[in-house]
C-alpha positions as YAML, in Angstrom:
chain: A
units: angstrom
residues:
- id: 1
  name: MET
  ca: [22.23, 147.36, 45.35]
- id: 2
  name: ALA
  ca: [24.97, 148.70, 47.60]
- id: 3
  name: TRP
  ca: [26.94, 146.28, 49.80]
- id: 4
  name: ILE
  ca: [26.61, 146.76, 53.47]
- id: 5
  name: PHE
  ca: [29.73, 145.79, 55.50]
- id: 6
  name: THR
  ca: [29.17, 144.56, 59.02]
- id: 7
  name: LYS
  ca: [31.81, 143.54, 61.49]
- id: 8
  name: SER
  ca: [30.76, 139.95, 61.06]
- id: 9
  name: SER
  ca: [30.87, 139.99, 57.23]
- id: 10
  name: LEU
  ca: [34.35, 141.75, 57.35]
- id: 11
  name: LEU
  ca: [35.77, 138.97, 59.50]
- id: 12
  name: LEU
  ca: [34.12, 136.45, 57.08]
- id: 13
  name: LEU
  ca: [35.92, 138.02, 54.19]
- id: 14
  name: ILE
  ca: [39.21, 138.10, 56.12]
- id: 15
  name: SER
  ca: [38.84, 134.45, 56.95]
- id: 16
  name: ILE
  ca: [38.11, 133.46, 53.38]
- id: 17
  name: PHE
  ca: [41.15, 135.48, 52.04]
- id: 18
  name: THR
  ca: [43.37, 133.77, 54.81]
- id: 19
  name: ILE
  ca: [42.25, 130.33, 53.73]
- id: 20
  name: VAL
  ca: [43.06, 131.18, 50.02]
- id: 21
  name: ILE
  ca: [46.43, 132.45, 50.71]
- id: 22
  name: SER
  ca: [47.20, 129.62, 53.01]
- id: 23
  name: THR
  ca: [46.30, 127.15, 50.23]
- id: 24
  name: THR
  ca: [48.29, 128.95, 47.69]
- id: 25
  name: THR
  ca: [51.30, 128.91, 50.01]
- id: 26
  name: LEU
  ca: [51.06, 125.16, 50.53]
- id: 27
  name: ALA
  ca: [50.98, 124.61, 46.85]
- id: 28
  name: SER
  ca: [54.48, 125.85, 46.30]
- id: 29
  name: ASP
  ca: [57.98, 125.28, 47.86]
- id: 30
  name: PRO
  ca: [58.37, 126.52, 51.37]
- id: 31
  name: ASP
  ca: [60.28, 129.76, 51.62]
- id: 32
  name: ILE
  ca: [63.65, 129.92, 53.51]
- id: 33
  name: LEU
  ca: [64.84, 132.81, 55.74]
- id: 34
  name: LEU
  ca: [68.42, 132.38, 54.65]
- id: 35
  name: ASP
  ca: [70.34, 132.72, 51.34]
- id: 36
  name: PHE
  ca: [70.67, 128.91, 51.26]
- id: 37
  name: THR
  ca: [70.34, 125.94, 53.40]
- id: 38
  name: SER
  ca: [73.41, 124.46, 54.99]
- id: 39
  name: PRO
  ca: [74.17, 120.81, 56.06]
- id: 40
  name: GLU
  ca: [73.24, 120.07, 59.57]
- id: 41
  name: ASN
  ca: [75.86, 120.37, 62.26]
- id: 42
  name: GLN
  ca: [78.22, 122.17, 59.53]
- id: 43
  name: THR
  ca: [79.20, 125.77, 60.11]
- id: 44
  name: SER
  ca: [81.01, 126.29, 56.87]
- id: 45
  name: VAL
  ca: [80.70, 125.23, 53.16]
- id: 46
  name: ASP
  ca: [82.63, 125.92, 50.01]
- id: 47
  name: GLY
  ca: [82.05, 125.59, 46.40]
- id: 48
  name: ASN
  ca: [81.72, 121.91, 46.29]
- id: 49
  name: TYR
  ca: [78.41, 122.17, 48.22]
- id: 50
  name: PHE
  ca: [76.94, 124.05, 45.29]
- id: 51
  name: THR
  ca: [78.24, 121.66, 42.69]
- id: 52
  name: TYR
  ca: [76.36, 118.55, 41.43]
- id: 53
  name: THR
  ca: [78.61, 116.14, 39.53]
- id: 54
  name: ALA
  ca: [76.48, 113.02, 39.00]
- id: 55
  name: MET
  ca: [75.58, 114.09, 35.43]
- id: 56
  name: ARG
  ca: [79.12, 113.90, 34.24]
- id: 57
  name: GLY
  ca: [79.51, 111.50, 31.31]
- id: 58
  name: ILE
  ca: [75.73, 110.75, 31.16]
- id: 59
  name: PHE
  ca: [75.60, 112.08, 27.42]
- id: 60
  name: GLN
  ca: [78.22, 109.51, 26.32]
- id: 61
  name: LYS
  ca: [76.28, 106.73, 27.75]
- id: 62
  name: SER
  ca: [73.91, 104.71, 25.62]
- id: 63
  name: VAL
  ca: [70.51, 103.72, 26.99]
- id: 64
  name: ASP
  ca: [68.04, 101.01, 26.09]
- id: 65
  name: LYS
  ca: [65.02, 102.80, 27.29]
- id: 66
  name: CYS
  ca: [63.79, 106.34, 28.23]
- id: 67
  name: THR
  ca: [66.06, 107.42, 31.15]
- id: 68
  name: THR
  ca: [65.77, 110.35, 33.36]
- id: 69
  name: THR
  ca: [68.65, 111.58, 35.45]
- id: 70
  name: LYS
  ca: [67.39, 113.98, 38.06]
- id: 71
  name: ALA
  ca: [68.80, 116.72, 40.25]
- id: 72
  name: THR
  ca: [66.35, 117.51, 42.94]
- id: 73
  name: LYS
  ca: [66.75, 118.19, 46.44]
- id: 74
  name: ALA
  ca: [66.84, 114.29, 47.23]
- id: 75
  name: GLU
  ca: [69.98, 114.18, 44.98]
- id: 76
  name: PHE
  ca: [71.34, 117.84, 45.62]
- id: 77
  name: PRO
  ca: [70.39, 119.02, 49.11]
- id: 78
  name: VAL
  ca: [71.35, 122.54, 48.45]
- id: 79
  name: LEU
  ca: [68.18, 123.10, 46.18]
- id: 80
  name: ASN
  ca: [66.08, 122.82, 49.39]
- id: 81
  name: GLY
  ca: [64.06, 126.11, 49.42]
- id: 82
  name: GLN
  ca: [65.38, 127.40, 46.01]
- id: 83
  name: GLY
  ca: [62.16, 126.34, 44.11]
- id: 84
  name: VAL
  ca: [64.06, 124.87, 41.30]
- id: 85
  name: SER
  ca: [65.37, 121.39, 40.02]
- id: 86
  name: LEU
  ca: [66.48, 119.74, 36.77]
- id: 87
  name: ALA
  ca: [66.09, 116.68, 34.70]
- id: 88
  name: VAL
  ca: [68.06, 115.23, 31.79]
- id: 89
  name: LEU
  ca: [65.98, 113.03, 29.54]
- id: 90
  name: GLN
  ca: [67.45, 110.50, 27.13]
- id: 91
  name: PHE
  ca: [65.42, 108.91, 24.57]
- id: 92
  name: PRO
  ca: [66.59, 105.89, 22.51]
- id: 93
  name: PRO
  ca: [64.98, 105.64, 19.01]
- id: 94
  name: GLY
  ca: [61.36, 104.88, 19.33]
- id: 95
  name: SER
  ca: [61.19, 105.31, 23.26]
- id: 96
  name: VAL
  ca: [58.64, 107.07, 25.18]
- id: 97
  name: ASN
  ca: [58.38, 108.81, 28.47]
- id: 98
  name: PRO
  ca: [54.92, 107.37, 29.56]
- id: 99
  name: PRO
  ca: [52.24, 110.01, 30.64]
- id: 100
  name: HIS
  ca: [53.04, 111.40, 34.05]
- id: 101
  name: TYR
  ca: [52.60, 114.80, 35.88]
- id: 102
  name: HIS
  ca: [54.38, 116.90, 38.44]
- id: 103
  name: SER
  ca: [52.11, 117.73, 41.30]
- id: 104
  name: ARG
  ca: [54.31, 120.72, 42.53]
- id: 105
  name: ALA
  ca: [56.22, 122.06, 39.51]
- id: 106
  name: THR
  ca: [55.83, 123.57, 36.06]
- id: 107
  name: GLY
  ca: [58.23, 122.11, 33.46]
- id: 108
  name: LEU
  ca: [60.20, 124.05, 30.81]
- id: 109
  name: PHE
  ca: [61.50, 121.37, 28.40]
- id: 110
  name: LEU
  ca: [64.52, 122.19, 25.87]
- id: 111
  name: LEU
  ca: [65.34, 119.67, 23.18]
- id: 112
  name: LEU
  ca: [69.10, 119.37, 22.88]
- id: 113
  name: GLU
  ca: [69.28, 116.64, 20.42]
- id: 114
  name: GLY
  ca: [66.95, 114.77, 17.86]
- id: 115
  name: VAL
  ca: [63.27, 115.22, 17.41]
- id: 116
  name: LEU
  ca: [60.26, 114.50, 19.84]
- id: 117
  name: GLU
  ca: [56.64, 114.47, 19.98]
- id: 118
  name: VAL
  ca: [55.41, 116.17, 23.21]
- id: 119
  name: GLY
  ca: [52.07, 116.96, 24.67]
- id: 120
  name: PHE
  ca: [49.91, 117.63, 27.67]
- id: 121
  name: VAL
  ca: [46.20, 117.32, 28.57]
- id: 122
  name: ASP
  ca: [44.43, 120.12, 30.24]
- id: 123
  name: THR
  ca: [41.63, 119.88, 32.94]
- id: 124
  name: LYS
  ca: [39.00, 119.94, 30.05]
- id: 125
  name: GLY
  ca: [40.44, 116.92, 28.41]
- id: 126
  name: VAL
  ca: [42.07, 118.96, 25.60]
- id: 127
  name: LEU
  ca: [45.39, 117.69, 24.06]
- id: 128
  name: TYR
  ca: [48.14, 120.27, 23.16]
- id: 129
  name: ALA
  ca: [50.70, 118.16, 21.18]
- id: 130
  name: GLN
  ca: [53.68, 119.52, 19.30]
- id: 131
  name: ARG
  ca: [56.67, 117.96, 17.32]
- id: 132
  name: LEU
  ca: [59.90, 119.50, 18.58]
- id: 133
  name: LYS
  ca: [63.17, 119.95, 16.67]
- id: 134
  name: THR
  ca: [66.62, 120.49, 18.32]
- id: 135
  name: GLY
  ca: [66.72, 123.75, 19.98]
- id: 136
  name: ASP
  ca: [62.82, 124.08, 20.63]
- id: 137
  name: ILE
  ca: [61.39, 124.72, 24.13]
- id: 138
  name: PHE
  ca: [57.93, 123.50, 25.24]
- id: 139
  name: LEU
  ca: [55.99, 124.32, 28.55]
- id: 140
  name: PHE
  ca: [54.28, 121.70, 30.69]
- id: 141
  name: PRO
  ca: [52.03, 123.44, 33.04]
- id: 142
  name: LYS
  ca: [52.10, 122.39, 36.65]
- id: 143
  name: GLY
  ca: [49.93, 119.28, 37.57]
- id: 144
  name: LEU
  ca: [48.86, 118.42, 34.08]
- id: 145
  name: GLN
  ca: [49.50, 115.01, 32.55]
- id: 146
  name: HIS
  ca: [52.02, 115.02, 29.74]
- id: 147
  name: TYR
  ca: [54.47, 112.79, 27.71]
- id: 148
  name: GLN
  ca: [57.49, 112.78, 25.38]
- id: 149
  name: TYR
  ca: [57.80, 110.30, 22.43]
- id: 150
  name: ASN
  ca: [60.76, 109.89, 20.16]
- id: 151
  name: PHE
  ca: [59.02, 109.04, 16.93]
- id: 152
  name: ASP
  ca: [62.41, 108.83, 15.02]
- id: 153
  name: HIS
  ca: [63.17, 105.10, 15.05]
- id: 154
  name: LYS
  ca: [66.90, 105.61, 13.99]
- id: 155
  name: ARG
  ca: [68.13, 108.41, 16.07]
- id: 156
  name: LYS
  ca: [68.28, 109.14, 19.90]
- id: 157
  name: ALA
  ca: [66.92, 112.34, 21.34]
- id: 158
  name: VAL
  ca: [68.18, 114.19, 24.37]
- id: 159
  name: GLY
  ca: [66.30, 116.91, 26.52]
- id: 160
  name: VAL
  ca: [66.61, 118.95, 29.69]
- id: 161
  name: ALA
  ca: [63.78, 119.80, 31.89]
- id: 162
  name: ALA
  ca: [63.94, 122.71, 34.27]
- id: 163
  name: LEU
  ca: [61.40, 122.19, 36.98]
- id: 164
  name: GLY
  ca: [59.86, 124.95, 39.26]
- id: 165
  name: SER
  ca: [60.25, 123.13, 42.49]
- id: 166
  name: ALA
  ca: [63.05, 121.54, 44.30]
- id: 167
  name: SER
  ca: [60.76, 118.29, 44.91]
- id: 168
  name: PRO
  ca: [58.56, 118.23, 41.75]
- id: 169
  name: GLY
  ca: [56.49, 115.23, 42.76]
- id: 170
  name: THR
  ca: [56.46, 113.13, 39.82]
- id: 171
  name: VAL
  ca: [53.53, 110.77, 39.34]
- id: 172
  name: THR
  ca: [53.80, 108.17, 36.48]
- id: 173
  name: LEU
  ca: [50.28, 107.24, 35.45]
- id: 174
  name: PRO
  ca: [50.75, 103.69, 34.29]
- id: 175
  name: THR
  ca: [52.63, 102.69, 37.58]
- id: 176
  name: SER
  ca: [50.44, 104.75, 39.90]
- id: 177
  name: ILE
  ca: [47.23, 103.29, 38.38]
- id: 178
  name: PHE
  ca: [48.09, 99.63, 37.81]
- id: 179
  name: ASN
  ca: [50.76, 98.95, 40.48]
- id: 180
  name: SER
  ca: [49.38, 100.93, 43.30]
- id: 181
  name: GLY
  ca: [47.25, 98.29, 45.02]
- id: 182
  name: ILE
  ca: [44.01, 99.37, 43.56]
- id: 183
  name: SER
  ca: [41.94, 96.10, 43.23]
- id: 184
  name: GLU
  ca: [41.74, 94.69, 39.63]
- id: 185
  name: LEU
  ca: [37.86, 94.64, 39.89]
- id: 186
  name: VAL
  ca: [37.90, 98.34, 40.56]
- id: 187
  name: LEU
  ca: [40.27, 98.96, 37.75]
- id: 188
  name: ALA
  ca: [38.21, 96.67, 35.36]
- id: 189
  name: LYS
  ca: [35.03, 98.58, 36.08]
- id: 190
  name: SER
  ca: [36.62, 101.93, 35.74]
- id: 191
  name: PHE
  ca: [38.28, 101.15, 32.40]
- id: 192
  name: LYS
  ca: [35.14, 99.08, 31.31]
- id: 193
  name: THR
  ca: [36.97, 95.87, 30.73]
- id: 194
  name: ASP
  ca: [37.58, 92.75, 32.51]
- id: 195
  name: VAL
  ca: [40.08, 91.49, 35.13]
- id: 196
  name: LYS
  ca: [41.98, 89.28, 32.76]
- id: 197
  name: THR
  ca: [42.79, 92.45, 30.63]
- id: 198
  name: ILE
  ca: [43.75, 94.39, 33.81]
- id: 199
  name: LYS
  ca: [46.23, 91.64, 34.87]
- id: 200
  name: LYS
  ca: [47.79, 91.62, 31.52]
- id: 201
  name: ILE
  ca: [48.42, 95.36, 31.77]
- id: 202
  name: LYS
  ca: [49.66, 95.01, 35.23]
- id: 203
  name: GLU
  ca: [52.28, 92.44, 34.03]
- id: 204
  name: ALA
  ca: [53.33, 94.74, 31.15]
- id: 205
  name: THR
  ca: [53.93, 97.72, 33.28]
- id: 206
  name: THR
  ca: [56.06, 95.73, 35.79]
- id: 207
  name: THR
  ca: [58.28, 94.37, 33.04]
- id: 208
  name: PRO
  ca: [61.67, 96.25, 32.76]
...
């Protein structure tokens, strides 16, 4: 059967495409009309503005839990509009970076030292897990929950994550679920357990 386009159907199609394009645009970093953003009320900048020094010495520091050092637009303002950010992750022996997701960014993870188990869960509930060795790269798709675990209980691990947004929007699941203010009764019913158990989990997730 041949399609018959009328003026009203054409307008409807244009409206649908406009909505789709607008939605896609909102899901990514806003574009900028300049080469880079400059500080307010400042007419000139030099190389210092494009340099981030807060990571100096972090590889020599020892940590007692999984530690993330970020360079997003919140810490490094020149990233605004550039669609990229960076994070260095340090894992003491046996430590874990709990399940979390980045609502606005794909993650490309490079393991610099040690070994790690990594994985993500897609929208069908399928787990894609891998054990990485030094030099391996793993992709975490945007918006999907994922984790990293140092299964070596003797050696530390270090990795770098390149993120496809200046503001990735990190949501850590244990914290966002159990410390968000959702009532304990709702959580108990959702996880098919009791309020007493939920309280124990909440206490554990708030312990440093």
